[in-house]
N, C-alpha and C positions, 0 to 999 in steps of 0.2 A: 244115524245117531239121533237120539232124542235130546233136545236142549232143555235145560232146566229153566223154567220160567215160573215166577211166582204167580200164584192165583190172585184173583181180585182181592180176597180178604187178606192174604199175606202182604201184597204190595201196599194196600191201604194202611195196614198196621205199621209197616216200616216207614211209610211217608209220614204218618202221624208221629212216630217216634223222632224222626228227623226234624219235623216242624216243632215239636215240643222242645227239643234240644236247642234249636236255633232261637226260639223265643226267650229262653232262659240263658243268661250269660254264665259262662264257666267261672264260678267263684274261686276256683283253685288257682287261676292265673292272677298274680298280683297286679299286673298292668291293667287288666279289665276292672278289677276292684277299685283301683285308684282312679280310673276314668269315670266311674260311677259316683264317686264321692264329691261333695262340694269342697271348696277351698278350706273352710274352717275345719271340716272333718278330716281332711288330709293332714293339716297341721296338728290336730289332736291325735291322730293315729301315729304320726312321727314322734310326738312327745312321749307317747306310751312306750315306744320301742327304744327310747334313749337309755343307754346303759350307764349306770352310775359308777362311782369309783369301786374298784374291786378290793376285796379283803384278802390280802396275801398273808401267807404264813411267815413266821419270823425268819426262817431260812431263806425264803424268796426275797423278803425285804432286805436282808443282810447282803444277799448276792447283788441285788439291784444297786444298793448303796456302794458296794465294792466296785461295781462297774462304773458308776458315776465318778468315783474318786480316781479310778484308773484313767478314764477319759480326760479328766482335768489334768492329771499329772502328765499324760502324754502330750497334751496341748502345750503345757509349760515347757516340756523338753523340746518340742518342735520349735516353739518360738525362740528359745535360747539358741538352738542350732541355727535358725535363720538369722538371728541377730549376730551371732559370731561369724557366719558366712559373709555377711554384708560389711563387716569391719575390715578396714584396710590392714594389710600385714605391717607389723612394726619392724 
């Protein structure tokens, strides 16, 4: 059997490609990018990715307010039940 070995020009080309890749950091990896930035650059980058308040449609806002009111009413009902359970029988 004949083994496949790269010729001198092929192996040199692949070594140069590997060396070129190892000299340049992979900028697709966020950990590497963050490690290359200075502290103030990291803070500025994090401020840019901060998400502000969302604009919800009327239906979604109505649903969220309904859920808030439901939670408050359920908390009141639970507190009344606990208070009645702690009262001594008459």
